[in-house]
N, C-alpha and C positions, 0 to 999 in steps of 0.2 A: 365698573356697571356688571359684574356679574353676575347679581343677582337677579337681574333679568333672563339670563341664558337658561336657569333649569324652573322656566314657569314660575315667577312671580316669587323670588328669595326660598319657595319649598325647599330644594335640594341645593343649596348653594353651598355649604359646607362641602359637599364632595369635588368641589373644583376648585377651592381656596388654598393655593399653595405659594403664592406669591405676595409677599408685604415689603413695605419699607418705612423707614423711620426720618423724621425731621429733627433738626437741632433744637428748636425752641420755637412752639407753636405762639407763643405769646407776643414772637417778635415780627410775624408776619402783619402787615399792611393789611387792611381792609382791602379786600379784591372789588374791583370794576368790572364791566361788562366789558372793557377793553383787555383786562387781564385773561379771559376766558373765551374771547370770540375766536374762532377758528376752528380747525378740524383735530382732531385729539385721537390717537390709535391705542389700542390695546390688542396685541399680536402675540401670543404664545404659543407657538406649535406645540410644544412638549404637552401643555396642559389641554390642546384641542380646543383653544376658546380665540375668536378675533370681534373684537368690536370697532367700531367708528362713532364717534358723536361728531356732530357739529352743531357748533353755537354761534345765531343769526346775530347782528346788531338790535336787530326788530325783538328778539326775546322768542324767537321760534326756533326750536330743539328737532334734529334729525338724530335718526339713532339706526343703525345697522349692526346685526351681530350673528357669528356661526358660530354652533356648539357642537364639536365631534364628541358625544356620550356614546349611548348606547345606539342613536342613530344619528343622524347628521340635521341640526334644525337649524332653519334661519329666519330671521325677523327684520322687517325695514318698517319705521315708521315716520308720516312725513307731516303731521300734525300737531306734534309735541310743544310743547313750551316751557321755558325753564324761568324762575325766579331767584334772584338773588335776595338774603337775608342777612339777619346780622351775624355777629359770631363766625364770619364767612361761610355761612351753609347758603346750599342753591337746591332748591326742591324742583323737580322736573316731572312732568304730567305728560306721558305717554298713552297710546291706545294700541295694544297687543291683544290680538286673538279676539278683537271687538270688546273688551272690557280697557276701563281708565284706571292706569297705574302711575301712583305716585312715588317716585325715588328722593330719597334725600342722601345730600353728601356733605361732607363739611370737608373744605380747602386746608391741608394740612401746611402743603408747600404748593409754590406755583412760580414758575420763571416764564418766560418767551419760548422755552423749549419743551419743558414735562411739567405736570404737576400732577401731586400725592391728594387724596382725598381718602376719608374713611367714610363707607358708606353703612347707611343705618336701616333697619325695616324697626320702624316705630322707635321703640329706645333701645333696640338692640343692634349692637356693631354686627355686620356679616363681614368686614374685611377694609384691609386699606390697599388699594392701588394706586398703582404709577401709570400715566398714560403720558405718551409722546406726542408733540405735534406734528403733524403733518407738513413739511415743507413743500412738498409736491410730489410728481409722479413723471414715472420714466418709462418710455413704452420701446421694446427694442426685439429683436429678432434672436434666436438660438445663433451663438458665436460673436453675435456683434458686442460691441462696446460703447461705452458710453459714461461722461463725467459730468455728473450733475452740475447746475449753478449754486455754490457752495454760500455766494458772496450774500445771501441773505440774512446768514448767520453773524450779527454783531455783538457786540459787547459781549463777547465769548470767544475762548479758543477750544478750537477740534483739536481732539487728542486722540481720536480713535474712530475706526470704522469696523461695523461687522454687517453680516448677514443672517437673516432669519431663515434662510432656505438655502443652503448652497448646492441644492438639488436644480435650482431654479436660476438663482445666479451668485456670482463671487463677486467679491471687491478687495480691492488693492488697499490694504489697511494704512498705506502709506499717501497714496494720491486720491483715493476714494474714486478711482475708475471704476465701473460694474461691468462685468463680461455676464451677457445672456447665456445659460446652459441650457435648459430646457425648458418648453412652454410651461407657464404656470404664472403663480403670483404671489409675490413676497415683500418684505420692509428689508430697509438699509438701516441698519444704525446710524446715527451720526451722532457721537459721544464728544459732549463739550463738557467743560467745567464749569457749566451752569445748567446741567441737566441733558437728557437723550433726545434727540427729536428724531425724525424717520424722514424716508423718502421710499415711497411707493414703486414698485419695479412692477412692469409688467412684462413677460417674455412671450410673445406669441407672432406665430406667422400665419398671417390670414392665406399664404399660397399652399399651407401645410396644416389645417384644424387638426387633423385628427392622426394618430399613429398607425402603424400597421401592425394590426395583429393577430397577422395570418399565424406567428408562431405559436398560438395557443391551441390551434384548432390539433386534435386528435389527442393531447396530452391529458394525462389525470389529472385531477384534481392536486393532489399531492406535488405535482410535477410542477401545476403553477406556483403552488407554495413556495416551492424551491427555486423558484426564478424570482418571485415578486416578492417573497418576505412573509414574514411571519403576522406582520403587521396590518394584519383584516379586521374588516367588521365582524364577518360570520363565515362559517365554512362547514360543509358538508360534504363528503369524500364522495357520495353519491349525489349530492345534486349541485352543488357548486361553491364558488366563493366570493365575498363580495371585499373591495377595496375601496376606500377615498383616495380621491387622487388629486395630486398639486396642481395638476392643468388649467388653465384660466378658463376653456371653456367647458370641464367636465368636473361634476361631484362625486359620481360614484362610477366605478367599472367592477361590471359583475361576469364573472366565468361560469356558464352553465352548461350542466351534461344536457342528455335529451330522454324521451319518455324509451325509445329503441336502445340507447347506449347509455348506461347511468353511469357509466366508467370514464368517458372519453368527453372532453371539450367540446360541444358543437355550437353554441352560441357565446358570443360577445356583445354586453351590451351597457351603453354608456348612457347615463342619467344626465343629460345637459342643464346646464344655468344659461341664465338671460344675459352674460357679459356680451355676448354677439348676437345680433337680432338673426330672427327664425330666417328672414329674407336673404339675410348675407351667409346661412350655413347652407339653404337651398341653392343659391347661384353658386357655391363654392362645388357642392356635389354635382350639379349639372354642368360645371366645366371639367369637373377631373373623371367623372364617370359615365359611365351611359344609362339612360335612365330606362327602364323597364317597363314600368306599371304606375300609376298617378292614381289615388280613390281615396278621396274625403280627406286631404291633406296629411296622407300616408305615401310615401316615395318608395318605391324600390328600385335599386341598380346594381348592376354586374361591376365589381373593380375590376384593376390589373394584377389584383393579388392572386396569388395561387396556394392553395397548402392542401394537402394528403391527394394531390392529383386533382384537385377540384377547383374551380374559380369562384370566388371568394364572392359573395353578394353582401349590398348595405342596404338596412332600411330603415328610413327617418320618419318618425311618427312625430311631425310638427305640433300636434296639439297635446301631447304626452311630453315633448320634448326628451324624447330619447332615440339613438342610434345603435343599432344592432349590427352586429355582421354575423356571418353564416355561411354556410357552403352550399353551393349550386351543385345538388349531386345528381347526375345526369341520369337518365332513364336507363333502365336494366340493360347490360350489355348482350344478355342471354336470357333465357326461361328459367324460371326456378325448377330446376329438373329433382328437386329432393322431394317435390309434393308427389313424384312417382314411387317413392318408398312405400313399400309392402303390396305394390302393383304385381300382377301376373304375366306373364309374355302375351297371353292372348288379347289383356286389356290393352296393352301396349301397343299391338299390332291394329287395334281399331283406332288408337289415337294418332300413331305415329306413320300407319301405311307400311306397305312390304318392308321386309329389312334388308338393310343391305349384307348383312354378314350375320348367322346365327350359331351358336354352339349350345352344349347342354346347359352350361351356366351363366351364359351371357347372349345380349342381341344388340345389333348394331344400327343406328339408324342415318342416314345424310338428314342435313338441316340447312335450310332456307335461311343463312342468319351471317351477318357482317364479320363476326367473330369464330362462330362455331360450323365447324365443317362436319363432324360426324358427332352422336352423343350415343354412348354406350351403357348399357344398363347391364348389373351384375346380379344371380341368384344366390338365394341360399339355398344351397344341395337339398337341404331334407323338406321345405315349404316350398320352394320354386317360386319365391317372392323376393321383390326386387330390394336390396340392399344397401348398395352403393350405383353412384351413376357417375361417366365420365365423359367429359367433354375434350375435343380435340381442337384446340384454335388453328384457324387458317394461317399459313406462313406469310399472308399479305397483310394479316392486320397487327394491331400492335400491341406487342406482348407485354411490354411495361405499363401500359393503360390497363390491360388485363388483370395485372397483377395490383396495380392502385385499387382496381375495382374491387377485388377480393380483400383488399386490406381495411379498406373502408369499412365493409361489411361485417367483418371476423376478427378476433381476437389472433394476433401472432403466436406461435407456441414455438419457443426456440429450440426446444430439446428435438423435434422431430424435422427441424430444417438441418440444412448443410448449404447457406448461402452461397460457399465458393463455388459448391456445383449448380446453381440455380434451382435449388429445391427447397420449396418453403410450404411450412404446416401451419394451419389455423383452424380453431374452434369456435362453436358458435356462443362459447360462454367462456368467463374469465378463466375457468380450468377445465382439465379434461375429464376429470371427474365427474363434474356438473354437468358437461357437453352432451349434446345430442345427438351433433352433426361435426364430424370431422374433415377437415377440407385441406389436400396438398395440392400445389401447384409447382407442376415439373416443368421448368423453364428450359430443358434442354430438348425434350420432346413435344414440347406445347401441349400439356396433357394437365387438366385440372379434374381431380377425384374428389366428389363427395362421399364419405358412407356415415351410414345409420351406427352411430355408436352406441345407440340403445340394443342392439340386436349382435353387433361386431365389437363386442367391448373387449378392450384392451387397457390396462389401466392406465399406465405411463407411456404409451405409445400410439401413434395414429398409423394405420395400415399404409405400406408403402404402395408405390404405383402399381397398376396391374399389368405385370410384365406381358400377358398373352395379347393385351390390348395394345402393348406398344409396338411388340413383334406384328401383329396384324397392319397397325396404320404404316409402322415404318416401310411395309412391304408395298402401299400403295401411295406414300406422300414423299415429294421433295423437300428437303430441309435445306437451309441456306448453311454454305460451307462455313461463313462465317455466324455463328449463333451471339446474338446480344447480351451483354452482361447484363444482367436485370438487377436492380436496386430496390430494397425494402422501402417504403417511405419512411418519413423519418417518426410521425409518430410512434411506429413500434420498434424502434431502434431502444436498444439499451443504454 
């Protein structure tokens, strides 16, 4: 029935890669309703095609299909009809996209467990396909085991079993016992000497509906591809990457960057299907996470996940059936002192008040900030304008959180860093050559320095810490004897 998939036979030839033959069409007895009634499955993940046909004794025909081509197309019909004609032919009428479609096929072989038919578009054959009889459905959680009741198979000998997707479920080829592996939807082939039937397998844990996607934040799109594989729907290293999902509840997963940072993943969005009701999804999220806001059937939550030093938020849009995860970036831990680049000492005094300390090339001010005790500005000798600002962290604040904060805003610069000695370097662009600002984090002395690279340009290095500043601050600060060993957040580790 693949002729429905790419819109009414138009491009069916793109998906035709499965065919079979029959020993002798002339020996086939005339088919009856009893032969065709039931549910029949065509599931071929390697083709990206799934179909389900349901023939009712009343002549009503139900049809569903999913096609993974350039995008994911799904169709469902509930008002179809079928008619058995002479020469073992069946015609079906369905409505798709508001249009009435007539499909014709000729049964070439049929048993209690499978049928093979040639589908035609007018007088033109579009392919020969084999459908498997659906024997039943098994619902299970990951790691659970279950053995279906195979007693419905009569007048045939079972000769083997196989799974259509072993990432979702595996099967013991001798006993037929099924083991759930991960959330998803697949089929188990029950092979007999009179054709192959299938059992539907749904692996789903209603108490753990969604995966933990916190691993993705801060990673580049190539890094995501390295983890998730090359079988993506679409990819742009500066925008994102989209994957189809085997998950029972999720159709597609999109890893996206942001406008502020076009290199690192900032959002993960799931496109949900209707296998689980909206109310069930909402109840699950309510029970698992803390609801922050609710507006026009859009719900935001704070999850129990943390990435790059920040909590992960979930945004469920029940109208669009999407669930997005992103980081909750905290408010700035301290002011943006780089806005003072190019200012004169006189203007700084107007803004910050009486200096704590002043030299010919630098000026210091105390700050009423949870993290910053003192800010120092350095001047160009020739123009007496600010080209660098250094902030000195309070000994009582969380220096690791301060490092996480810097790391979330800038690009890590490995060549300018010395991790073993708690010294980290960053830039505001992906390369030093294109950067306007260089940042150093001195985890020994609690000093963070921002440098205007457009003025003090050093091609491959970022200027080291201001030693005069360190000497002055050390003279008035008391540091802990056991300095903390700082850790670079995973998003920047090579």
